[in-house]
N, C-alpha and C positions, 0 to 999 in steps of 0.2 A: 216558518214563513221565509226567513232570511235564507235558509238553506235552499229552498226552492228558487228563490231569486237568484242565488249564486249559480245554481244549476242551469237556469235559463240563460244567464249571461255567458257561461262557459259554452253552452250549446250554440248560442248565437255567434260566439267568437270562432268556434270551430267551423261553422258554416261559412262565415266570411272568409276564413283562411282557405277553405277548400274552393270557394268560388273564385278567389283571386289567386290563380295558379301562376307559377312561373312559366314563361313561354320564350323559347329561343326561336330563331328563324328556321333552323333545321327541323325542330319539332313542329312548328306551324305548317311547314311544307308536308311533313309526314302525315299530320292529321288531315290536311286538305286532300292529299292523294288517297287517303284511306276512306274519307267520308264524302268527297264531292260526288254528286249524282252523275255528272257527265263522265267523270273518269270511271266510275263503276260500271256505267252502261257500255263504254268502250272496251273495258276489260271482258265483259260478257260477249261482245262482238268478237273479240280475239279468241275466246273459248269456242265460239261457234266455228270460226275459221280453222281453228286447230282441230276440231272434231271432223270437219269435212276434208282435211288434208290427209287422205289415206288412199291406198290403192283400190280399195273396194269402191270408194266414191268415184274414182277415175274410171272404173269399168274393167279392171283387170281380172277379177274373179268371176266364175260362171254364175249364171242365174239358175237357180233351182226352184222349181214350183211343184207343189203337191196339190192336185185337184181331185175332187170326188163328187159323187152325186148319187141320189137315190130316186130314179124315175119310177113312177107308179101309174098304172092305167087300169081301167075297167071298160071292157068292150063287149058288146052283144053282137055275136056274129051269126050270119046266115051265108056262109061262103059259097062261091061258085067253084072254088078249088076243092076237090074231093079230099085232099090231104090236109086241109086246114081244119082246125078244131072249131066245131060249131058251138053255139050257145054263149053263155056268159063266161068270158075269159078275164080273170083277175091276175095281173102280172106285176111283179115288183122285183127290183134288182139293186144292187149296190156296185158301183163301179169306181175305179180310181186310177190315177195316172201320176207317175213320178217322172218329171222332165227336167233335164239339165242342159242348158245351152252354153257352149264355149265359143268365144270369139278367137279364132286362130290368127287372123290377120285383118287389120282395119286401117292400114296406112299409118301406123304409129299414133293412132288417135289416143290410145290409153296413156302412152307416155307423155304426149303433149298435154292431155288433160291433167295428169299428175303435176306437171310443171306449172300449169295454170293455177292449180290449188295451192301450190307452194307460194307462188307469187301473191295470191289473194291473202294468204296468212301473213306474209310479210307486210303487205299493204295495210291489212287490218292493224298490225302492230304499229306501223307508221302513223296511222290515223290516231291511234291511242296515244302515241308519243306526242303528236301535235296538240291533242287536247290537254295532255299533262303539262306541256310547255305553256299553254294559255293559263292554266290554273296556277302553275308555279310563279309565272310572271305576275299574275294578279295578286298572289299571296305575298311575294317579295315587296311589291309596291304598296300593298295594303299594310304590311308590317312596318315599313319605314314611314308610311303616312301617319301611323299612330305615333311613332317616335317623333316625327316632325311636329305634329300637333302638341305633343307633350313638351317638346323644347320651346315651341312658340308660347305655350301656356306659361313655362318658367320665366320666359322673357317678360311676358305681360305681368306676371306676379311680381317680379323684381321691379318692373316699372311702377306698379301699384304701390309697393312698399316704399319706393323712393318718393312717390307723391305723398304717401302718408306721413313720412318723416317731414317733408316740407310743410304739410298741413299742420302737423303738431308744432313744428318750429314757428310758423307764422302765428298760430294761436298764442303760443307763449310770448312772442314779441308783442302781440296786441295787449296781452295782460300786463306787460311791462311798459306799455305806452310807446313802443317802437314801431307799431304798424296800425293800420286803420282797417275798418270793416271791409272795405273794398278788397284789400289784399287777402283777408281771410276768405271771403266768398270766392275769389278767384282760385285760390289753392283748393278750396273745397270742391269747386266745380272740376278742377283737374283730377282730384282724387276720385270723385264719383264717376267721371268718364273712364278713368283707368279701371275702376272696379267693374263697370259694365262691360268693358272689353274682356276682362278675365272671365266673367260669367258666360259671355258669348263663346269664348274660346273653350270653355269646359264642355259646352254643348258640342262644338266641333270635334273635340276629343272623344266624347261618348259616341258620336256617330261614326267616327273612324274605327273605333273598337267594334261596334256593331257590324260595320262593313267587313272587317276582318273575320269576325265570327261567321258571317254569311258565306264568305269565300271558303272557310273551312268546314261549312255545314255543321257548325256548332250552335249551342244555345246563344241567341243574340244578346242575352242579358249577362252572359259570363264575362268576367273581367280578368285581366292578366297583369302580371308584372313582367314587362319585356326585359330580357337579360342581354340581348345583343345591342350594342350601341350603334349610333349612326357612324358609318365609316367616313372619317374626315380625310384620310389619306386616299389619294387617287392612284390609279394604275395606268401605266403607259402601254400603248399598243402600237404595233407596226401594221400598216395596212396590208402589206404583202402577206404577213402571217395570218391575218384575219381572212383575207381572200382565199387562201389555200384551205383554211378550215372550213370556210363556208362551202366551198366547192365539194369537199369530201364529206361533210357532216351535217349540212343544213337539212332539217327534217322535210320541209316542203320539196326541196330538190330531190331527196332520196325517194320520197313518195312518187314524184313525177317520173323518176327512173323506173320505178316498179310499174307504174301505169303504162309507160312506154313498152316495157317488156311484155305486159298483158296484151297490148295491141300486136306486138310482133308474134306472140304466141297464137293470137287469134287468126293471123294470116296463115300460119302453118296448119292450124286446125281446118281452115277453109280449103287449103290445098290438099289435105288428106282425103277429101271427098273425091278426088280424081282416082284414088286407088280402090281396087276391089275389096270387098268384105267377105271373108271366109268364115263360116260358122259350122259348128258341130253340135248336133242334137242327139242325146242319148237318153233313154228312158225305158220305163216298163209300164205295162197296163194290166189290168185284171178286173174281173167282175164276178159277182155271185148273182144267179138268176133263179127266180121262182115263178111258176105258172100254175094257177088253180083253174081247172076247166073240166068239162065232161069228156073223159077219155073212155074208149071201149076196153073192157076188161073180160077175161073168161069167166063164165058162171060155173064151170065144172061139168056141164051137160054136154053130151055129144049128139050131134044131129047127123043122121045117116040119110044121104040122098043118092038117088040113081043117076049115074052120069052116062050110062050106055049099056049095050048088050054085046055078048061075045058072039061074033060072027052073025049078028043080027038075030040071034036066037033069044026069044023072050024068056026062055026058060033059064037062061044063064045071064042074069043082070050083073052089072058092074056097079059097086057102091063106093061112095066117097064119105068118109067120116070127117066132119067139121066141128071143131069146138065151138060151142055157143058163147057168144059175147053179148054184153049189154053196156049201155052208157052209164058210167060211174063217175061221181065227182071226186076228183083226185088232185093232188098237188105234186108237181114235178119240180125238182131242183137241178141246177147245173152250175157250171163255172167256166171261166176262160181266163187265160193269161198269156202274156207275151212280152217281148222286148224289141227295141229298135235302136238303130244308130244311123243318123242321116247327116250328110254333108250338105252345106248350102253355099252358094256363090251369088253375090250380088254385085253387079258392076254397072254403074250408070253410063249408058252410051250417049244418051241425049235427053235433056230435060228443059229444053228451051233456053239454054245458056245460063241457068240459074247458078250453077257452080262457078262458072267463069265470072259472072258479075259479083258473086259473093267474094271471090278472091280479089277482084279489082277493088271492090269497096273496102275490104280489109287492108289492102296495101295503102289506099288513100288515107284511111284512119290512122294507119301506122305513121305515114308522113305527117299528118296533122299533129300526132303526138310528139314527133321529133321537133316540129316547129314550136309547139307549146313549151317543150323543154328548153329550147334555145331562148324563147321569149322570157321564161322564168329565170334563166341564168342572167340574162341582161337586166331584168327588173331587180333581182336580188343584188346584183353588183352595184346598181344604182342606189338601192336602199342602204347597202353596206357603206358605200362612200359617203352618202348623206349622213348617216348615223355616226360615222367616224369623225366627219367634220363637226357635227353637232356636239359630239362628246368632247372634242378638243376645245371647242368654243366654251362649253359650259365649264370645263375644267379651268379655263382662264378666268371665267366669270366668278368662279368660286374663289380663286386666289385674290381677285380684285375685291370681292365682297368681304373677305376675311381681313384684308388690309384696311378697308373702309370701316369695318367693325372695330378693329383695334384703335383706329384714329377717333372714332365716335365715342368709344368707351373712355379713352384718355381725355377727350374734349369735355365729356360729361363730368368727369372728376374735377377737372380744372374749373369748369363753369360753376360747379357746386361750391367750390372753395371761394371763388370770386363772388358768388351770390351771398354767401355768409359773411363775406367781408364788406358787402355793400357796393362792390364794384360792378355788379351785373344785375339787371332788372329781372323780375320774376318772369316777364314775358320772354326775354331772351333765353332764360334758363329752360323754360318750357320748350322753346324751339330746339335747343340742344338736346333736351331729353327725348323729344319726338324723333329727332334725327338718329339718336342712338337706338331707339326702339325700332325704327324702320330699317336701319342697317342690320340689326340682329335678326329680324324676321326675314329680310331678303337674303341673308347669309344661309339660313337653313333652307329656304326655298331653292337657292342655287345649288346647295348640296344635294337636295332631293332630286332636282332636275338632272344633275350629273349622274346620280344613281340610276335614274330612269334610262338615260342614254346608255349607260354601261350594261344594264340588263338587256337593252335592245341588241347591243353588239354581241353579248354572249348568246342570245337566242338565235340571231342570224347565223352564228357560226356553229350552231348545233350543240352547244355545251350546257344548256340550261337544265336538262334533265340530269346529266352526269355531274355537273358542278354548278348548282343553282346559286351559290353565294356570290354576290357582286364583289 
């Protein structure tokens, strides 16, 4: 029985060890990019665009068709034409045609279509990159959110332990006659309040881990031991460098450039309709025919008939021998075949101005795309400047919060000594303790806010996929 119990304990320990896996930020991003449903869908869209990007889709290669049929008929005839076959005619045949159509010239439509397909593939990749940036940013912030909640939990646990020491200390003093019941109840209330805060923070930590699992499309109940610490050191940026990177690498801006190129290509495609289209059709045809009907066939008998007399003498008749025929049910077969090569020319002379209006509309849409690009540039520059100022502000707030935390920690140590020496009341010590707790929590919040701003800067400059680490 004991051996079974030991086996169960070892199995449970192994399950716990497997469920609580180590997780770095890079691995979290890797898992998220592999599992996230939006990213997987965008990758499939990229595959579709890649499959479409070929010369065959653009229309460069000929169109080859093989057609065939088997028409059958049963006709009862009583024809006026003496050469037609009377009676019941049963006909059936098999025909086929192999046709190949080549486009010799179409105003460079094929080449423009190929360029459009290439732009669509690049745009699909840009859209996938945009989705990946969203996921990476969410995973980074979710990862550091877990670390933030963990650090805040550590602060609250430390604060609870400090309250527990005071609670034990005041109970000892009461036993020695140096404190009253009011003092014990006050410290007990402080300890219970801090314990409740710890329990509440544990829930926040669990929720942040579940949210990280959701972002990675993992089992939401899976737990991790995060290996990457919160980066306390900040990084300095120059706005001019960030602006240059944003202009050349921002994903939204690159996608807008591709969209603008698509509109420019659409204008050239519309203009290609002014050009003639020259085609070549080559092919071959053939058929096998069969007819079942009443045909006249010789019987083998010869019928002799008088057709006249020599010099009108009845004694010298002239005879004509005719082979006797009779209607016989027979089946006749035949075939036909041939080939052809045809050139075709199509040139639109007038269609109510549709081509002209299509070209004008395409040019207007191209102008609208250029205006949208200029608007996006201005908007991104405004976002970059606002994010840059916010990052610098939050960097200063982190420094202020760290200095405040150091002062609050030192003040708590001194206040605890004064309290034990009887020079400070319990209420004043609690105030100092609350100030330390608030300073510690705000320090981590300030660090997380700075990380969030830094991630925004990296994303605006297009480096989140290539270098996701803040």
